[in-house]
C-alpha positions in Angstrom: 153.0 141.3 115.6 151.5 138.5 113.8 147.9 138.2 113.5 145.9 135.3 114.6 144.5 133.2 112.0 140.9 133.2 111.6 138.6 130.5 113.0 137.0 128.1 110.4 133.5 129.1 109.7 131.0 126.9 111.8 129.4 124.2 110.0 125.6 124.1 109.7 124.5 121.2 111.2 122.7 118.9 108.5 119.0 118.3 109.2 118.9 114.4 110.3 116.7 112.2 107.8 114.4 110.2 110.1 115.3 106.4 109.1 112.4 104.4 110.6 108.6 104.4 110.3 106.6 105.9 107.7 108.0 109.6 108.1 111.7 107.8 107.5 110.0 106.0 104.4 108.6 109.3 102.9 111.8 111.3 104.0 114.3 108.8 102.1 112.2 108.4 99.2 112.4 112.5 98.7 116.0 112.5 99.4 116.4 109.9 96.5 114.6 111.9 94.1 116.7 115.2 94.9 119.8 113.0 94.4 119.0 111.4 91.1 116.4 114.0 89.7 114.0 111.3 88.5 110.4 111.9 88.3 108.4 111.1 91.5 106.5 108.3 89.4 109.1 107.3 87.2 110.2 103.3 87.1 113.4 103.7 88.9 111.9 105.9 91.8 109.0 103.1 92.1 111.4 100.2 91.9 113.4 102.0 94.8 110.1 102.6 96.7 109.0 99.0 96.4 112.2 97.4 98.0 112.2 100.0 100.8 108.4 99.4 101.3 109.1 95.6 101.5 111.8 96.5 104.2 109.0 98.6 105.9 106.7 95.9 106.0 109.1 93.3 107.3 109.7 95.4 110.3 106.1 95.1 111.2 105.6 98.9 110.5 102.8 98.5 108.1 99.9 99.2 110.6 97.0 101.3 111.0 98.7 103.8 113.4 101.3 104.4 110.4 98.3 105.9 108.1 97.0 108.7 110.2 100.1 111.0 109.5 99.9 110.6 105.9 96.5 112.4 106.0 93.5 113.9 107.8 90.9 112.2 109.7 87.2 113.0 108.6 83.8 111.7 108.6 82.7 113.3 105.4 83.7 111.7 102.4 84.2 113.3 98.8 84.1 112.0 95.2 87.3 112.6 93.8 89.6 111.9 97.1 91.5 109.0 98.4 90.6 107.6 101.6 92.0 104.7 103.8 89.8 103.2 106.3 88.8 99.8 108.2 86.2 97.9 106.7 83.8 95.1 107.9 81.8 94.1 104.9 78.1 93.3 105.3 78.3 89.9 103.3 81.9 88.8 104.4 81.0 85.0 105.0 79.9 84.8 101.3 82.8 86.5 99.8 85.7 84.7 98.3 87.9 87.3 99.6 87.6 90.9 100.9 89.9 93.6 101.9 89.6 95.0 105.6 91.7 98.0 105.1 91.1 99.3 101.8 92.9 102.3 99.9 89.8 103.6 98.0 89.6 106.6 95.5 85.9 107.5 95.7 84.0 107.7 92.4 80.6 108.0 93.1 78.4 108.7 96.4 75.4 106.4 97.1 72.6 106.8 99.8 74.1 104.5 102.1 77.6 104.9 101.3 79.8 105.2 98.1 81.5 103.4 95.1 85.1 103.7 94.7 88.5 101.9 93.4 90.5 100.0 96.0 93.6 100.1 94.6 94.7 96.7 96.5 92.9 94.8 93.9 95.0 96.2 91.2 98.4 95.0 89.9 101.3 97.5 90.2 101.2 98.8 86.5 97.7 99.7 86.6 98.1 101.6 89.9 100.9 103.3 88.2 99.0 104.4 84.9 96.0 105.5 86.9 98.0 107.5 89.4 100.2 109.1 86.5 97.0 110.1 84.7 95.6 111.9 88.0 98.7 113.9 88.5 99.1 117.3 87.1 102.9 117.5 86.6 104.5 120.9 86.4 107.1 121.7 83.6 110.0 120.6 86.0 111.0 116.8 86.2 112.1 117.0 90.1 109.4 116.1 92.3 108.4 119.1 94.7 105.7 120.3 96.9 104.3 122.4 94.2 103.2 119.5 92.1 99.5 119.0 92.5 96.8 116.5 92.0 93.8 117.8 90.1 90.9 115.3 90.8 87.7 116.8 89.9 83.9 115.0 90.2 84.1 114.3 86.6 87.5 112.9 86.5 87.1 110.6 89.1 83.6 109.4 87.8 85.3 108.9 84.3 88.0 106.8 85.8 85.5 104.9 87.8 83.5 104.0 84.7 86.7 103.0 82.7 88.0 100.8 85.3 84.6 99.2 85.6 84.5 98.1 82.3 87.8 96.6 82.2 87.8 92.9 82.3 90.5 92.4 84.9 90.3 96.0 86.6 86.6 96.0 87.3 87.1 93.7 90.5 88.9 96.6 92.0 85.6 98.9 91.8 83.7 98.0 94.9 80.6 99.6 96.8 81.0 100.5 100.4 78.5 100.9 103.3 78.9 103.6 105.6 77.5 101.8 108.5 80.2 99.0 107.9 83.1 101.3 108.2 85.0 100.3 111.2 87.4 103.1 111.8 87.7 106.9 111.1 88.2 107.6 107.3 91.8 109.1 106.8 91.7 111.4 103.5 95.1 110.8 102.3 97.1 113.9 101.5 97.5 114.2 97.5 101.6 114.7 98.0 101.3 111.0 99.6 99.2 109.2 97.1 101.5 107.8 94.5 103.7 106.1 97.7 100.6 104.9 99.7 98.9 103.1 96.9 102.1 100.9 96.5 102.4 100.4 100.1 101.3 97.1 101.1 98.5 98.1 103.7 96.1 95.6 102.3 94.5 92.9 104.7 92.9 90.3 102.4 90.8 87.8 104.2 89.8 84.6 102.4 86.8 82.3 102.6 88.0 80.7 99.4 91.6 79.6 99.3 91.6 79.4 95.3 90.9 83.3 95.2 94.3 83.9 96.8 96.9 85.6 94.1 99.7 88.2 94.0 98.3 91.8 93.4 101.4 93.2 92.6 
């Protein structure tokens, strides 16, 4: 009597990668890294991310509501952490330009607020070099969740002082008044730092048309 052929094993359904919104952007970026085994901060990875980020913005998805999934809402800012928030400057009428949606690495706490580096005022290469310096990269070159960012108070302060002395980059060091923050603070999760500083979330307002420039 002939034996029945064995049924082929059932295929394990592949986990569907989101293709829209910030979750899709993050997921696709991670898949790209797995496929090509490039460092998370490599030139190739960042070029890929820049292209996809531009498409993200063209779809009108670079909005405040897309920021909150990338971190934790808090009302306790700390030195050495990266925050995003809406801001209404006290002297906005006299400023040549200002960013109402800054992304800030806090380097010093003040009595009435804090001082920090707003990455939106930096060219891409400067953002890359500072972020590469903040990362504590493990021995493997493939990005994993185990890779950490180790930013202490002293490290953040030192970075702030160094940037403040640079002729061009000093314009990215800003003082922020706590009572002029116009939204909750979102403390960005470290695993998203190297992506969010390259996403064009900046919202510049200009009082002086000559102050307009390409920050990338």
